[in-house]
Each structure stands twice: as structure tokens, then as C-alpha cells.
LUMDOVO-432859 format. One record per residue (C-alpha): x, y, z; residue number from 1; residue in three letters. Coordinates in steps of 0.02 Angstrom, whole numbers, plus 32768, in hexadecimal, padded with zeros to 4 digits. Layout:
REM residues N
+------+------+------+-----+-----+
|   xx |   yy |   zz |   i |  aa |
+------+------+------+-----+-----+
|    X |    Y |    Z | NUM | ALA |
...
+------+------+------+-----+-----+
REM end
This chain:
REM residues 149
+------+------+------+-----+-----+
|   xx |   yy |   zz |   i |  aa |
+------+------+------+-----+-----+
| 1285 | CBA2 | EA83 |   1 | MET |
| 1237 | CB24 | EB0E |   2 | SER |
| 1255 | CBA8 | EB8F |   3 | ARG |
| 11EE | CC26 | EB32 |   4 | LEU |
| 1168 | CBAF | EB22 |   5 | ILE |
| 1163 | CB8B | EBCE |   6 | SER |
| 1152 | CC33 | EC0B |   7 | TRP |
| 10CD | CC5F | EB7F |   8 | LEU |
| 1034 | CC21 | EBEA |   9 | PRO |
| 1072 | CC88 | EC7B |  10 | VAL |
| 1086 | CD26 | EC10 |  11 | PHE |
| 0FCB | CCFD | EBCB |  12 | MET |
| 0F8C | CCED | EC7C |  13 | LEU |
| 0FD1 | CD87 | ECB3 |  14 | ALA |
| 0F91 | CDE0 | EC20 |  15 | LEU |
| 0ED3 | CDA8 | EC49 |  16 | MET |
| 0EE5 | CDD6 | ECF9 |  17 | VAL |
| 0F24 | CE81 | ECD8 |  18 | THR |
| 0E92 | CE98 | EC59 |  19 | GLY |
| 0E1A | CE51 | ECD1 |  20 | CYS |
| 0E52 | CECE | ED5C |  21 | SER |
| 0E41 | CF66 | ECE1 |  22 | ASP |
| 0D8B | CF38 | ECC4 |  23 | ALA |
| 0D6B | CF29 | ED74 |  24 | GLY |
| 0DAC | CFD1 | EDA1 |  25 | SER |
| 0D50 | D023 | ED19 |  26 | LYS |
| 0CA7 | CFE7 | ED52 |  27 | SER |
| 0CD6 | D00B | EE09 |  28 | ARG |
| 0D04 | D0BD | EDDD |  29 | ALA |
| 0C5D | D0CE | ED88 |  30 | THR |
| 0C02 | D089 | EE24 |  31 | GLU |
| 0C5D | D117 | EE89 |  32 | ARG |
| 0C23 | D1A4 | EE20 |  33 | SER |
| 0B6E | D1B8 | EE4B |  34 | PRO |
| 0B59 | D263 | EDF4 |  35 | LEU |
| 0ACF | D287 | ED89 |  36 | SER |
| 0AF2 | D2C3 | ECD4 |  37 | PRO |
| 0ABF | D37E | ED0C |  38 | ASP |
| 0B2B | D378 | EDA7 |  39 | GLN |
| 0BC5 | D32E | ED41 |  40 | ARG |
| 0BB3 | D3BE | ECCA |  41 | ASP |
| 0BAA | D443 | ED52 |  42 | ALA |
| 0C41 | D403 | EDA5 |  43 | GLU |
| 0CA8 | D406 | ED03 |  44 | VAL |
| 0C6E | D4C2 | ECEC |  45 | LEU |
| 0C76 | D4F6 | EDA3 |  46 | GLY |
| 0D29 | D4C1 | EDB4 |  47 | HIS |
| 0D5C | D523 | ED1D |  48 | GLU |
| 0D06 | D5B0 | ED56 |  49 | ILE |
| 0D4F | D5A8 | EE05 |  50 | PHE |
| 0DFE | D5AD | EDB3 |  51 | ASP |
| 0DD0 | D645 | ED3F |  52 | LEU |
| 0D83 | D6A8 | EDD6 |  53 | VAL |
| 0E18 | D686 | EE39 |  54 | ASP |
| 0E88 | D6C8 | EDB6 |  55 | ARG |
| 0E23 | D75D | ED97 |  56 | ALA |
| 0E23 | D787 | EE3E |  57 | VAL |
| 0EE7 | D773 | EE48 |  58 | ASP |
| 0EF3 | D7E6 | EDAB |  59 | TYR |
| 0E89 | D876 | EDF7 |  60 | ARG |
| 0EED | D865 | EE9B |  61 | GLY |
| 0F8F | D87C | EE44 |  62 | SER |
| 0F5D | D906 | EDD6 |  63 | HIS |
| 0F2E | D984 | EE4C |  64 | MET |
| 0E76 | D956 | EE51 |  65 | GLY |
| 0E5D | D960 | ED94 |  66 | ARG |
| 0DFF | D8B8 | ED5A |  67 | PRO |
| 0E33 | D868 | ECB9 |  68 | ALA |
| 0DC8 | D8A2 | EC24 |  69 | ALA |
| 0DCC | D7EB | EBD9 |  70 | ASN |
| 0E1A | D73A | EBEF |  71 | LEU |
| 0EAC | D75A | EB73 |  72 | PRO |
| 0EE7 | D7F3 | EBE4 |  73 | GLN |
| 0EF0 | D779 | EC6E |  74 | MET |
| 0F57 | D6FB | EC04 |  75 | GLY |
| 0EC4 | D683 | EBE7 |  76 | VAL |
| 0E7A | D649 | EB53 |  77 | GLU |
| 0DBE | D65F | EB38 |  78 | SER |
| 0DB4 | D5BF | EADA |  79 | LEU |
| 0DDE | D50D | EB11 |  80 | THR |
| 0DC2 | D473 | EAA2 |  81 | PRO |
| 0D23 | D44C | EB23 |  82 | VAL |
| 0CEA | D500 | EB51 |  83 | THR |
| 0CD5 | D5A5 | EB2B |  84 | VAL |
| 0CFF | D628 | EBBB |  85 | ARG |
| 0CD2 | D6DE | EBE1 |  86 | ARG |
| 0CF1 | D769 | EC66 |  87 | VAL |
| 0C8A | D7FE | EC8C |  88 | VAL |
| 0CA2 | D881 | ED13 |  89 | ASN |
| 0C13 | D8B7 | ED77 |  90 | VAL |
| 0C44 | D942 | EDEC |  91 | GLN |
| 0CFB | D900 | EDE3 |  92 | ARG |
| 0CCF | D84D | EE12 |  93 | GLU |
| 0CED | D7D2 | ED91 |  94 | PRO |
| 0C63 | D75C | ED57 |  95 | VAL |
| 0C94 | D6CC | ECF3 |  96 | VAL |
| 0C2B | D66C | EC85 |  97 | THR |
| 0C6B | D5C8 | EC36 |  98 | VAL |
| 0BF7 | D562 | EBB4 |  99 | ALA |
| 0C18 | D4B1 | EB55 | 100 | PHE |
| 0C3D | D4D2 | EA9E | 101 | ARG |
| 0BD8 | D43F | EA73 | 102 | GLN |
| 0B31 | D42A | EAD2 | 103 | THR |
| 0AEB | D389 | EA8D | 104 | GLY |
| 0ACE | D315 | EB0C | 105 | GLY |
| 0AEF | D390 | EB9B | 106 | ARG |
| 0A7A | D3B0 | EC29 | 107 | GLU |
| 0AC7 | D451 | EC56 | 108 | ILE |
| 0B13 | D4C6 | EBCB | 109 | ILE |
| 0B69 | D553 | EC25 | 110 | SER |
| 0B84 | D59A | ECDF | 111 | CYS |
| 0BC1 | D63B | ED2A | 112 | ARG |
| 0C10 | D66B | EDCB | 113 | GLY |
| 0C57 | D706 | EE27 | 114 | ASP |
| 0CD5 | D71A | EEB4 | 115 | PRO |
| 0C58 | D6DF | EF42 | 116 | GLN |
| 0C88 | D630 | EEF7 | 117 | ILE |
| 0D3D | D64B | EF4A | 118 | LEU |
| 0CED | D666 | EFF2 | 119 | GLU |
| 0C74 | D5DD | EFED | 120 | ASP |
| 0CF8 | D55C | EFB4 | 121 | LYS |
| 0D70 | D58D | F040 | 122 | SER |
| 0CEC | D582 | F0C8 | 123 | LEU |
| 0C7D | D4FC | F084 | 124 | ASN |
| 0CD9 | D498 | F018 | 125 | GLY |
| 0C5C | D4AB | EF8C | 126 | ARG |
| 0C12 | D544 | EF2B | 127 | PHE |
| 0B71 | D571 | EED4 | 128 | THR |
| 0B6F | D5A8 | EE22 | 129 | ILE |
| 0ADD | D5E6 | EDAE | 130 | MET |
| 0AC3 | D56A | ED16 | 131 | CYS |
| 0A6E | D55F | EC77 | 132 | THR |
| 0A18 | D4BF | EC53 | 133 | ALA |
| 09FF | D484 | EBA0 | 134 | SER |
| 0946 | D4B0 | EBA9 | 135 | SER |
| 097A | D566 | EBCC | 136 | GLY |
| 0945 | D55F | EC89 | 137 | ALA |
| 09C4 | D5A1 | ED02 | 138 | GLN |
| 09E4 | D569 | EDAF | 139 | ARG |
| 0A65 | D55F | EE2E | 140 | PRO |
| 0AD9 | D4D3 | EE3E | 141 | MET |
| 0B4F | D494 | EEC2 | 142 | VAL |
| 0BFE | D45E | EE9A | 143 | VAL |
| 0C6F | D3FF | EF05 | 144 | GLY |
| 0BE9 | D39C | EF63 | 145 | GLN |
| 0C17 | D2F2 | EF18 | 146 | SER |
| 0CB4 | D2F2 | EF86 | 147 | SER |
| 0C4A | D2EB | F023 | 148 | GLU |
| 0C2A | D244 | F06F | 149 | PRO |
+------+------+------+-----+-----+
REM end
């Protein structure tokens, strides 16, 4: 029993040090994320759009140039817990729109992109999508610029 009591202060100190280091890393992570709220929203939607455009282009390539009529045809759900996703084809080119399901507190509520973003990402490391703000205004947003120094 006395052995257990002698280890108790060491154990408590270890718990306190671990707790302090976690709090410090969380505040440092927040400091390293200087993105504005609208840019954070565009990044989330943009990465999802990029993935869906890539899948749509792959589908078209493997189906003799015929684009998918909808996301389920590509094997993709149109609803996620956070977003609503749509694809339309404009002259056989997929245009993907992703919108947040809950728009309260969001600066950007939806964005759209086409296959041009695949080329832009491969050449520049970033790409531009057209986004709709909560005010209804539309504007281009660059996705991937946060990875630059």
C-alpha cells in the first residue's frame, strides 16, 4: 500500500503535464490557422467539389465519353451529414455544386466547380471555384492557398 501512495504524486504530476501540453497544442493549432471564416467554408466545400469533379471525369472516361446523369449513377451519395451535392452536365462537362445543409453562421453557403479545377490544381497547387455568400452574392474563391508559405 505504501508503494501505491509513493507513486500517486508522480502519477498526478504526469496527468497535469499531459493536460497542459494538450491545451498548449490546441492554442498553437488555432494560431496556425489564420483563415477567415469565408475562406474556411470555401476550403471545406472546395475539397469536396474537387473530389467529385475528379470522380465525374473518371466516370466519363470509363464510359465511352458518356457523363453520369447524377451522383448515385457514379456510386456517390448526394447527401452527407454536412453537405448537399449535385452534378449537372454542360456539354458533357460535369459541373459540381456542393452546399452546406445548415447555413446558419456560415459566410459561404455553396460553391461550384468544373473540370478546369483539376488542371489548375495540378499546375498551380490551388484552384478557383465560384461561391455563393450568405448574402446571395457570388464571388470566386481560391482553394488551397493556405498551404503556401
